[in-house]
C-alpha positions as CSV (number, residue, x, y, z in Angstrom):
1,M,78.4,126.1,43.8
2,A,82.2,126.2,42.4
3,R,84.7,124.2,44.5
4,T,88.5,125.0,43.9
5,T,91.6,124.0,46.4
6,H,94.3,126.6,46.7
7,R,97.8,126.0,48.4
8,G,98.7,128.6,50.8
9,A,101.3,129.1,54.0
10,C,100.5,129.2,57.8
11,P,101.5,132.8,59.0
12,L,101.7,132.5,62.3
13,D,104.7,132.4,64.7
14,C,105.4,129.0,64.7
15,P,108.6,127.3,63.3
16,D,107.0,124.9,61.1
17,T,105.6,127.2,58.5
18,C,103.3,124.7,57.4
19,V,101.8,124.7,53.6
20,W,98.3,124.1,53.4
21,Q,95.5,123.1,51.0
22,L,92.5,125.2,51.4
23,T,89.1,124.2,49.8
24,V,86.9,127.5,48.5
25,E,83.6,127.7,47.6
26,D,82.3,130.9,46.3
27,G,84.8,133.0,47.8
28,R,85.1,131.5,51.2
29,A,87.2,129.0,52.6
30,V,85.2,125.9,53.7
31,E,87.9,123.3,54.5
32,I,91.5,123.6,55.3
33,R,94.2,120.6,55.7
34,G,97.8,120.2,55.5
35,D,99.6,119.7,51.9
36,A,101.1,116.2,52.0
37,E,103.7,117.1,49.3
38,H,105.7,119.7,51.5
39,P,108.4,117.8,53.5
40,F,107.7,118.9,56.8
41,T,103.7,119.6,56.3
42,R,103.4,116.1,55.2
43,G,99.8,116.8,55.3
44,V,99.3,117.4,58.8
45,L,98.2,120.7,60.6
46,C,98.5,121.2,64.2
47,G,95.2,121.1,66.6
48,K,95.2,125.0,66.4
49,V,95.2,125.5,62.8
50,N,93.3,122.6,62.2
51,R,90.5,125.2,63.0
52,Y,91.7,128.2,61.3
53,L,88.9,128.5,59.5
54,D,87.0,129.4,62.9
55,A,89.1,132.6,63.0
56,V,88.7,133.5,59.3
57,N,84.9,133.1,58.9
58,G,84.3,133.9,62.6
59,P,81.2,136.2,63.5
60,D,83.7,138.4,65.1
61,R,86.0,139.7,62.0
62,L,86.6,143.4,61.8
63,T,84.8,144.4,58.5
64,T,84.9,148.2,58.8
65,P,87.0,150.8,60.1
66,M,86.1,152.4,63.5
67,V,86.8,155.6,65.2
68,R,86.2,155.9,68.8
69,V,83.6,158.2,69.9
70,G,83.5,157.3,73.7
71,P,86.1,156.6,76.7
72,K,89.5,154.8,76.0
73,G,89.3,151.6,77.8
74,A,85.6,150.6,77.0
75,G,85.5,148.5,74.4
76,P,83.7,148.4,71.2
77,I,80.6,149.9,72.6
78,A,83.1,153.4,72.7
79,F,83.5,153.2,68.9
80,R,81.3,153.7,65.9
81,P,81.7,152.7,62.5
82,A,83.3,155.0,59.5
83,G,84.3,154.9,56.1
84,W,87.9,154.5,54.7
85,P,88.1,158.4,54.2
86,E,87.2,159.6,57.0
87,A,89.3,157.1,59.1
88,L,92.5,157.5,57.1
89,E,92.0,161.3,57.6
90,R,91.7,160.7,61.2
91,V,95.1,158.7,61.2
92,A,96.9,161.0,59.2
93,T,95.5,164.2,61.5
94,G,96.7,162.0,64.7
95,L,100.1,161.4,62.9
96,R,100.8,164.8,62.0
97,D,99.5,166.4,65.3
98,S,102.4,164.0,67.1
99,I,105.1,165.2,64.6
100,D,104.2,168.8,65.1
101,R,104.1,169.0,68.9
102,H,107.3,166.5,69.4
103,G,108.8,165.5,66.2
104,A,108.7,162.4,64.2
105,E,110.3,160.3,66.5
106,S,107.1,161.0,68.7
107,V,105.6,157.9,66.4
108,L,106.2,154.6,67.6
109,P,105.2,151.5,65.3
110,Y,104.9,148.3,67.2
111,Y,104.5,145.2,65.3
112,F,105.6,141.5,65.7
113,A,104.5,138.1,65.0
114,G,100.8,138.1,64.3
115,T,101.9,137.3,60.9
116,M,105.6,135.9,59.8
117,G,104.9,137.2,56.4
118,D,107.8,138.9,54.9
119,V,105.3,141.6,52.8
120,Q,102.2,141.8,55.4
121,G,104.2,141.4,58.2
122,Y,106.7,144.4,58.0
123,T,108.0,145.6,55.0
124,M,105.3,148.6,53.6
125,G,105.0,149.4,57.7
126,Q,108.5,149.5,57.8
127,R,108.9,152.0,54.8
128,L,106.2,154.2,55.9
129,F,107.6,154.8,59.4
130,A,111.2,154.8,58.2
131,H,110.5,157.5,55.8
132,L,108.7,159.4,58.3
133,G,111.8,159.6,60.7
134,A,109.5,157.6,63.2
135,S,111.0,155.9,65.9
136,R,112.4,152.4,65.1
137,L,111.2,149.3,66.7
138,R,113.9,146.9,68.4
139,T,111.9,143.6,68.1
140,T,113.1,142.1,71.1
141,I,110.2,140.3,72.8
142,C,110.8,136.8,71.5
143,T,114.3,135.6,69.9
144,A,116.7,138.5,70.8
145,A,118.5,137.1,73.4
146,A,119.2,134.0,71.3
147,G,119.5,135.6,68.0
148,A,122.5,138.2,69.8
149,A,123.6,134.5,71.5
150,L,123.8,132.9,68.2
151,D,125.7,135.8,66.2
152,S,128.4,135.5,68.8
153,L,128.7,132.2,68.7
154,Y,128.3,130.9,65.0
155,G,127.7,134.2,63.4
156,G,124.4,133.9,62.9
157,M,121.1,131.9,63.6
158,V,122.1,128.5,62.1
159,G,122.9,125.0,63.2
160,F,122.2,121.5,61.9
161,E,120.0,120.8,59.2
162,P,116.6,119.7,61.0
163,E,115.7,116.7,58.7
164,S,119.1,115.3,59.3
165,I,118.3,114.6,63.1
166,V,117.3,111.0,62.2
167,E,120.8,110.4,61.8
168,A,121.2,111.2,65.5
169,G,121.8,109.0,68.3
170,L,121.3,111.3,71.0
171,I,118.8,114.1,70.7
172,L,118.6,116.6,73.6
173,L,115.3,118.4,73.4
174,W,116.3,121.2,75.6
175,G,113.6,123.5,76.9
176,A,111.7,122.3,73.6
177,N,107.9,121.1,74.0
178,L,107.7,119.9,70.6
179,L,104.3,118.6,70.5
180,S,103.2,122.2,71.5
181,T,105.4,124.0,69.8
182,H,107.0,122.2,66.9
183,L,105.0,119.7,66.1
184,H,106.4,118.7,62.7
185,L,109.8,117.8,64.1
186,W,108.6,115.3,66.1
187,P,107.8,112.7,63.6
188,F,111.9,112.9,62.7
189,V,112.4,113.0,66.4
190,Q,110.3,109.2,66.4
191,E,112.0,108.2,63.0
192,A,115.8,108.6,65.1
193,R,114.2,106.5,67.9
194,R,113.0,103.7,65.6
195,R,116.6,103.8,64.5
196,G,117.9,103.6,68.1
197,A,118.3,107.2,69.3
198,Y,117.8,108.0,73.0
199,V,115.8,110.9,73.3
200,V,116.3,113.6,76.6
201,A,113.9,116.4,77.3
202,I,115.5,119.2,79.4
203,D,112.9,121.1,80.8
204,P,111.8,122.5,84.5
205,L,108.3,120.8,83.4
206,R,107.1,117.5,82.9
207,T,105.6,118.6,79.4
208,D,103.7,116.5,76.8
209,T,106.6,116.1,75.1
210,A,109.1,115.2,78.0
211,G,106.4,112.7,79.2
212,R,107.1,111.1,76.0
213,C,111.0,110.8,75.8
214,D,113.5,108.1,77.0
215,A,114.2,110.3,79.9
216,H,113.4,113.7,81.6
217,V,116.1,116.0,82.9
218,A,114.4,118.9,85.3
219,P,116.5,122.0,85.8
220,L,115.8,124.7,88.1
221,P,114.6,127.4,85.3
222,G,117.0,129.8,84.5
223,T,120.2,127.5,85.1
224,D,120.3,126.0,81.6
225,G,123.8,127.5,81.3
226,A,125.0,126.0,84.3
227,L,124.1,122.7,83.5
228,A,125.8,123.1,80.0
229,L,128.8,124.0,81.6
230,G,128.7,121.1,84.0
231,L,128.0,118.6,80.8
232,M,131.1,120.2,78.8
233,R,133.1,119.5,82.0
234,H,132.3,115.9,82.1
235,V,132.7,115.4,78.3
236,V,136.6,116.7,79.0
237,D,136.8,114.6,82.3
238,A,136.0,111.7,80.0
239,G,138.5,112.5,77.3
240,A,135.8,112.9,74.8
241,A,136.5,116.7,73.6
242,D,136.9,116.5,69.7
243,L,140.4,118.3,70.0
244,E,141.6,118.2,66.4
245,W,137.7,119.6,65.1
246,L,138.1,122.4,68.1
247,E,141.4,123.4,66.7
248,A,140.9,123.7,63.4
249,H,137.2,125.4,63.5
250,V,136.9,127.5,66.8
251,D,138.4,130.1,68.7
252,G,138.6,130.7,72.3
253,W,138.9,126.7,73.3
254,P,141.8,127.0,75.8
255,E,140.1,130.0,77.5
256,L,136.8,127.8,77.8
257,A,139.1,124.7,78.8
258,E,140.3,126.9,81.9
259,R,136.9,128.2,83.1
260,L,135.5,124.3,82.7
261,A,137.9,123.3,85.3
262,E,135.7,125.6,88.0
263,W,132.6,123.6,86.9
264,P,132.6,120.2,88.5
265,V,129.6,118.2,88.2
266,E,128.6,118.5,91.7
267,R,128.9,122.5,91.2
268,A,126.5,122.6,88.1
269,A,124.1,119.9,89.8
270,A,124.0,122.0,92.7
271,E,123.1,125.2,90.7
272,C,120.4,123.5,88.8
273,G,118.9,121.9,91.5
274,L,119.8,118.4,90.4
275,D,121.0,115.1,91.9
276,P,125.0,114.8,90.6
277,A,124.1,111.3,89.5
278,V,121.5,112.4,86.7
279,L,124.3,115.2,85.1
280,R,126.6,112.6,85.1
281,D,124.3,109.9,83.6
282,L,123.6,112.6,81.0
283,G,127.0,113.5,80.6
284,D,128.2,110.1,79.8
285,R,125.6,109.8,77.0
286,V,126.8,113.2,75.5
287,A,130.5,111.9,76.0
288,T,129.8,108.8,74.3
289,T,127.0,109.2,71.4
290,R,127.8,110.6,68.0
291,P,126.2,112.2,66.8
292,T,124.1,114.1,69.4
293,A,121.6,116.9,68.3
294,I,120.6,119.6,70.6
295,K,117.6,121.2,69.8
296,V,116.9,124.5,71.4
297,G,113.5,126.1,72.3
298,L,113.1,129.7,73.0
299,G,111.2,129.6,76.2
300,L,114.5,129.5,78.0
301,Q,116.1,132.5,77.1
302,R,113.5,134.4,79.5
303,H,115.9,134.9,82.1
304,A,118.6,137.3,82.9
305,G,121.4,134.8,82.0
306,A,119.9,134.0,78.5
307,G,122.0,135.3,76.5
308,Q,125.1,133.4,78.0
309,A,122.6,130.4,78.6
310,I,122.2,129.9,74.5
311,R,126.0,130.3,74.1
312,A,126.8,127.5,76.6
313,I,124.4,125.1,75.2
314,C,125.1,125.5,71.6
315,A,129.0,125.7,72.5
316,L,128.2,121.9,73.8
317,P,128.3,120.7,70.3
318,L,131.5,122.4,69.5
319,V,133.6,120.8,72.3
320,T,132.2,117.2,70.9
321,G,132.8,118.1,67.4
322,D,129.1,116.6,66.7
323,F,128.9,119.2,63.8
324,R,131.1,116.9,61.9
325,Y,128.2,114.4,61.4
326,P,124.7,114.4,59.7
327,G,122.4,114.8,62.3
328,G,125.0,116.4,64.9
329,G,125.4,119.8,66.2
330,A,122.8,122.1,67.7
331,L,119.8,124.1,66.3
332,C,117.7,127.0,68.0
333,M,116.3,128.8,64.6
334,T,117.2,128.4,60.8
335,S,116.5,131.8,59.9
336,G,120.3,132.6,59.1
337,H,120.4,130.1,56.7
338,F,117.9,132.0,54.0
339,P,119.7,134.5,51.9
340,G,118.8,138.2,51.9
341,G,117.6,140.3,54.9
342,E,114.6,142.0,55.4
343,T,116.4,145.4,56.0
344,D,117.1,145.1,52.3
345,V,113.5,145.2,51.1
346,A,111.8,146.9,54.1
347,R,114.4,149.6,54.4
348,P,115.8,150.2,50.4
349,A,118.7,152.5,50.2
350,D,116.8,154.8,47.8
351,L,114.0,155.6,50.4
352,P,114.9,158.3,52.3
353,Q,115.3,157.4,55.8
354,P,116.0,160.2,58.9
355,R,117.9,159.1,61.8
356,A,115.8,157.8,64.4
357,R,116.2,156.5,67.9
358,R,115.8,152.8,68.7
359,V,113.0,152.0,71.3
360,N,112.8,148.4,72.9
361,M,109.4,146.8,72.5
362,S,109.9,144.8,75.7
363,R,109.8,148.0,77.5
364,L,106.7,149.6,76.1
365,A,105.0,150.0,79.5
366,Q,107.8,152.2,80.3
367,V,108.0,153.7,77.4
368,L,104.3,155.1,77.3
369,T,104.6,156.2,81.2
370,G,107.8,158.4,80.9
371,E,110.4,156.4,79.9
372,A,110.7,158.1,76.4
373,D,112.2,161.6,75.5
374,P,110.6,163.1,73.4
375,P,107.4,161.3,74.7
376,V,105.6,158.6,72.4
377,S,102.3,160.5,71.5
378,S,101.2,158.3,68.2
379,L,101.2,154.7,68.8
380,V,100.7,152.5,65.4
381,V,100.0,148.7,66.3
382,F,99.7,145.8,63.6
383,D,100.5,142.2,64.0
384,A,100.3,142.5,67.8
385,N,98.2,142.7,70.6
386,P,100.5,144.3,73.2
387,A,97.8,144.9,75.8
388,A,97.7,140.8,76.3
389,T,101.5,140.2,75.4
390,A,103.8,142.6,76.9
391,P,105.4,142.8,80.3
392,D,104.4,144.8,83.1
393,Q,100.7,145.1,82.3
394,T,99.1,147.3,84.7
395,R,101.8,149.9,83.8
396,L,101.0,149.4,80.2
397,R,97.3,149.9,80.6
398,T,98.0,153.0,82.5
399,G,100.3,154.0,79.2
400,L,97.4,153.2,77.0
401,L,94.7,154.9,78.7
402,R,96.6,158.4,78.2
403,A,94.5,161.1,77.0
404,D,97.3,162.5,74.5
405,L,98.3,159.2,72.9
406,F,96.9,158.5,69.8
407,T,96.6,154.9,69.1
408,V,96.0,153.3,65.9
409,V,95.6,149.6,65.4
410,L,95.3,147.3,62.2
411,E,93.6,144.2,63.5
412,Q,91.2,141.3,62.5
413,R,89.1,141.0,65.5
414,W,88.5,143.2,68.4
415,T,91.4,142.7,70.8
416,D,92.7,143.9,74.4
417,T,94.8,146.4,72.6
418,C,91.5,147.8,70.1
419,D,89.7,148.9,73.6
420,Y,92.4,151.6,73.8
421,A,92.8,152.8,70.2
422,D,91.6,155.8,68.5
423,V,90.9,154.3,65.3
424,V,90.8,150.3,64.3
425,L,91.5,149.4,60.8
426,P,90.3,146.2,59.4
427,A,92.7,143.9,58.4
428,T,92.8,140.7,56.2
429,M,93.7,137.1,57.3
430,Q,95.9,134.8,55.2
431,P,93.5,133.0,52.8
432,E,92.8,136.9,51.8
433,H,96.1,138.3,50.9
434,L,99.1,137.7,48.9
435,D,102.7,136.8,51.1
436,L,105.7,135.4,51.2
437,V,106.5,133.2,54.1
438,S,110.0,131.7,55.2
439,S,110.6,129.4,58.2
440,Y,112.6,129.6,61.6
441,G,112.5,125.8,62.0
442,H,113.1,124.4,58.3
443,H,114.8,125.3,55.0
444,Y,111.5,126.1,52.7
445,T,109.9,129.0,51.7
446,A,106.4,129.4,50.5
447,L,104.3,131.5,48.7
448,N,100.7,132.4,50.0
449,L,98.3,133.4,47.0
450,P,94.9,135.1,47.7
451,A,92.3,132.5,47.7
452,T,89.1,133.9,49.2
453,T,87.0,137.1,49.4
454,P,88.1,139.7,52.4
455,P,84.8,140.4,54.6
456,G,83.3,144.0,54.3
457,E,86.3,146.7,53.6
458,A,88.8,144.7,55.5
459,L,92.5,145.5,53.4
460,P,95.8,144.0,53.7
461,N,98.4,145.8,55.9
462,T,100.3,146.7,52.7
463,E,97.4,148.2,51.2
464,I,96.8,149.8,54.4
465,F,100.1,151.6,54.8
466,R,99.8,152.6,51.1
467,R,96.6,154.4,52.0
468,I,98.1,156.4,55.0
469,A,101.1,157.2,53.0
470,A,98.8,159.0,50.5
471,A,96.9,160.5,53.2
472,L,100.2,162.0,54.8
473,G,101.0,163.3,51.5
474,L,103.9,161.0,50.8
475,D,104.3,160.0,47.2
476,H,107.6,158.3,47.3
477,P,107.5,155.4,44.7
478,R,108.7,152.8,47.4
479,L,105.6,153.6,49.4
480,R,103.5,152.7,46.5
481,E,104.9,149.5,45.3
482,A,102.2,146.7,44.6
483,D,102.2,143.5,46.9
484,E,103.6,141.2,44.0
485,E,106.4,143.3,43.6
486,L,107.6,143.4,47.2
487,V,107.8,139.4,47.0
488,R,109.7,139.9,43.7
489,Q,112.1,142.3,45.7
490,H,112.4,139.8,48.5
491,L,113.1,136.7,45.8
492,A,115.7,138.3,43.9
493,G,119.0,136.8,43.4
494,G,117.7,133.8,45.0
495,P,117.1,130.1,43.9
496,V,113.4,130.4,43.1
497,T,111.3,132.8,41.0
498,F,108.0,134.1,41.6
499,E,106.4,132.3,39.1
500,E,108.4,128.9,40.1
501,L,106.4,129.5,43.6
502,A,103.4,130.6,42.0
503,E,103.2,126.9,40.4
504,R,104.0,124.8,43.1
505,A,103.6,127.2,46.3
506,W,107.1,126.2,48.1
507,A,110.5,125.5,47.8
508,R,113.6,124.7,49.5
509,T,115.4,128.1,49.3
510,T,118.8,128.0,51.6
511,G,121.3,125.8,49.6
512,V,121.7,123.4,52.5
513,P,121.1,120.0,51.2
514,V,118.5,117.7,53.0
515,G,120.6,115.6,55.6
516,S,123.6,117.2,55.1
517,A,125.9,118.5,57.8
518,P,126.4,122.1,56.8
519,F,129.1,122.8,59.2
520,A,131.3,119.6,59.3
521,K,134.2,121.1,58.0
522,G,133.4,124.6,59.8
523,G,132.7,127.4,57.5
524,F,130.2,129.3,60.0
525,P,129.0,132.7,58.9
526,T,131.6,134.1,61.1
527,P,134.1,136.5,59.4
528,T,136.8,133.9,59.9
529,G,134.4,130.9,59.3
530,R,134.8,130.0,63.0
531,A,132.9,129.4,65.9
532,R,133.6,132.1,68.8
533,L,133.5,130.5,72.4
534,H,135.3,133.9,73.1
535,D,133.9,136.9,71.4
536,P,135.8,140.1,72.5
537,S,133.0,142.6,70.8
538,L,130.7,141.4,73.8
539,A,132.8,143.2,76.6
540,A,131.2,146.5,74.9
541,V,127.6,145.6,75.9
542,G,128.8,144.3,79.2
543,V,128.9,140.8,78.9
544,D,131.9,138.2,79.7
545,P,133.0,137.3,76.0
546,L,133.8,133.9,77.0
547,V,131.0,131.5,77.3
548,G,130.1,131.2,80.9
549,Y,126.7,131.2,83.1
550,T,124.7,134.1,84.4
551,P,122.1,133.3,87.4
552,P,118.5,134.3,86.9
553,A,117.6,137.8,88.3
554,A,115.1,136.4,90.6
555,H,117.5,133.5,91.9
556,D,117.5,134.8,95.7
557,E,114.2,136.3,95.9
558,A,111.4,134.8,97.8
559,G,108.5,132.8,96.7
560,L,107.7,130.6,93.9
561,V,109.5,130.7,90.8
562,L,106.6,131.3,87.7
563,I,106.8,130.4,84.3
564,A,104.3,130.8,81.7
565,P,104.8,128.2,78.5
566,A,103.2,128.1,75.6
567,G,99.7,126.2,75.5
568,R,99.0,123.3,72.9
569,F,96.2,125.1,71.8
570,F,96.5,129.1,71.9
571,L,99.5,130.7,69.8
572,N,100.7,133.9,71.1
573,S,97.2,135.5,71.5
574,T,96.1,134.6,68.3
575,F,93.3,132.1,69.2
576,A,92.5,133.0,72.7
577,S,89.2,134.4,71.7
578,L,87.8,131.7,69.8
579,P,85.4,129.4,71.4
580,W,87.1,126.3,70.6
581,H,90.5,126.7,71.4
582,E,89.4,128.9,74.8
583,K,87.4,125.6,75.6
584,K,90.3,123.4,75.1
585,M,92.7,125.6,77.3
586,G,90.2,126.1,80.2
587,P,90.3,128.9,82.2
588,P,93.5,130.3,83.6
589,R,95.5,127.6,86.0
590,I,98.4,128.0,88.2
591,H,100.2,124.6,88.4
592,L,101.6,124.0,91.7
593,H,103.6,120.8,93.1
594,P,101.8,118.9,95.6
595,A,104.4,120.0,98.3
596,D,104.0,123.8,97.4
597,A,100.2,123.3,97.4
598,A,100.4,121.8,100.9
599,A,102.8,124.2,102.5
600,R,100.2,127.2,101.7
601,G,96.8,124.9,102.3
602,L,95.7,125.2,98.9
603,A,93.7,122.5,97.5
604,D,92.9,121.7,94.0
605,G,90.6,123.9,92.1
606,A,91.1,126.6,94.9
607,Q,90.7,130.2,93.9
608,V,93.8,132.4,93.9
609,K,95.6,135.9,93.4
610,V,98.8,135.1,92.2
611,H,100.8,138.4,93.4
612,N,104.2,140.1,93.7
613,A,105.3,143.7,93.5
614,N,104.3,144.1,89.7
615,G,100.6,143.4,89.9
616,A,98.3,140.1,90.4
617,F,96.1,138.2,88.4
618,D,93.7,135.6,89.3
619,A,94.2,131.8,88.7
620,A,92.2,128.3,89.7
621,V,95.1,126.3,91.3
622,A,96.2,123.0,89.5
623,V,98.2,120.5,91.7
624,D,100.2,118.0,90.1
625,D,103.4,117.0,89.6
626,A,104.1,118.4,86.5
627,T,106.3,120.7,88.0
628,R,109.5,120.4,90.7
629,P,108.8,122.1,94.3
630,G,109.4,125.8,94.1
631,V,108.4,126.1,90.8
632,A,105.1,127.4,89.7
633,F,103.9,127.6,85.6
634,T,100.8,128.9,84.0
635,F,100.1,129.0,80.4
636,K,100.7,132.3,78.7
637,A,98.3,134.3,75.6
638,Y,95.2,134.7,77.5
639,W,93.3,138.0,77.1
640,A,93.2,140.1,79.8
641,K,89.4,141.1,79.3
642,R,88.3,137.6,78.7
643,S,90.4,136.5,82.0
644,P,89.2,136.7,85.6
645,G,89.9,140.0,87.2
646,R,90.6,141.3,83.6
647,N,94.5,140.6,84.0
648,T,96.7,137.8,82.8
649,V,100.2,136.6,83.7
650,N,102.1,139.9,82.2
651,A,100.6,141.5,85.3
652,V,103.2,140.0,87.6
653,T,105.8,140.0,84.6
654,A,108.9,142.7,85.5
655,V,110.5,144.8,82.7
656,R,114.0,144.0,82.7
657,D,116.3,142.9,80.2
658,A,118.2,139.6,79.6
659,D,122.2,140.0,79.3
660,L,122.1,140.1,75.6
661,G,119.4,141.7,72.9
662,G,117.5,143.7,75.2
663,A,115.4,140.5,75.7
664,P,112.4,140.5,78.3
665,T,112.7,137.9,81.2
666,F,109.0,136.7,81.1
667,H,110.1,133.8,83.0
668,D,112.6,135.3,85.6
669,I,110.1,136.1,88.4
670,R,109.0,135.0,91.8
671,V,105.4,135.1,92.9
672,E,103.1,134.3,96.1
673,L,99.5,132.7,96.0
674,T,96.8,134.3,98.5
675,A,93.6,132.2,98.5
676,Y,90.2,134.1,97.9
């Protein structure tokens, strides 16, 4: 048998964006490993992706279109196989009926990060739905609050150069569980420690990462903004504010200095549920250590005050002047360093695009149950599994069961969402199609060339949308462009060509040198080049223009605070049906501090119903001190139909927006437990 090796790029929702090497025999991938030459991957894949071929070669892959012939919600038994011509005609008929009854805005595409590829992720789908005049999706469910906060403060999703973190003397991993969600940054952190850096985890939970740091600070969930204000006040009191750098490169410092007078360490510590001595000790380190690097995770933004929290945390290195130095500053995402933007290719200017409303994806449950006018009567889901991942799961299920809702799902395997579809279309996986993948955690772009044969009749997302466009009678040339042409359009004007990427697979494409300090002399991507501690434009959306603090919405409610972090062997809902990954994660558990378990008479292993006014899910109790009193946690990403009671943690999540970006507030809830 012929064996060949092919470089490719991991498409999953992770900042590491690894480059891998596939060994292929007769069109089938038989081995996967990290590319040793890639500066971030360094020959290592995470525990999830080491078993990626379980998904690619799994017996549960969808291989033919399926059309529903039984009741919604019944699962695969309610479907029969169909050929592509029949399936496409059903899709076209369903979309036309919606448009005829309620107008084009009654069609809603729903997509997110099932693949992070620029081509398979969104390009052709956005073109099709923009041309139709369908409702436009606000992709808020993960990074909207952080993105809006960073745009306000820095002018974009930018920060320190991640490989320069080896130069830091102090590293704050703020809500960032690197060993589960950003594994390939950890070796750089370890190198910094070998050089003498002190590493602090700031997280309500004692995560795997926190357990390996020099110190762990555990504020109450949603109080990160108060902690950042307290640290800034301590820096000012210590005489460590870099007034020269602030004057040269930052707007709004006099106003923030005045506000900090209201935030002594004692007030901040009380708000965070911390001993003031803990905050003072950390403040001393921040005040005296240059450079300090703050790596900001995404989980901490899932609260009512998320935008202000990100602004406050990322304001701290402006006050200390840490952006002067390689290895200093703050970093949440690197996306803003990359040239170009998705709208230039996904919605090109020469494509007719009727005006259309924008729909917040985090409010899908409400949108499908009466919030939308005109109603959404056609839903097209790709690169997403909302039945498992969207808030207010019980209400969402009610919406998905509507008899008058026509639902199309593009998928690789039979997810929770497929159960509610009218038509399911089989999609290819990363080794089987062409894609371009940039990172939100480093500065490299990778080209993924097809290396294996798709199973059965599976097609790339792009080809499926080209065929749907044709079935609808849409013949604009932009709806027929091939994948390679789409890649070339994304690369146009950038530092690397298609041919160069095809030769090597990856390249550094941001123009930020390795180990540099990109904002040492200011030059932030704001109109003035200055960072903004005070942003007057925020007043228009009801947010205080000055960096500050907004407490959690559930701050004064009764019950346990519940947060749902990412697990080490699940990635969103991608791996939650695979036996190896399921076994590594184990069944759903709710982790309680021993004091909270004792107060409720619950022993380790007890079966409980976790509930609030929104709904309930079942779990086993795990009693440990990984969390603090008053705070419970359970891992996200389980599928409902593979969980006890056929519900997940999203049955108890509320639909309410954070202060910025229309972001969801998954971690801003309270629950109680009832033993079975």
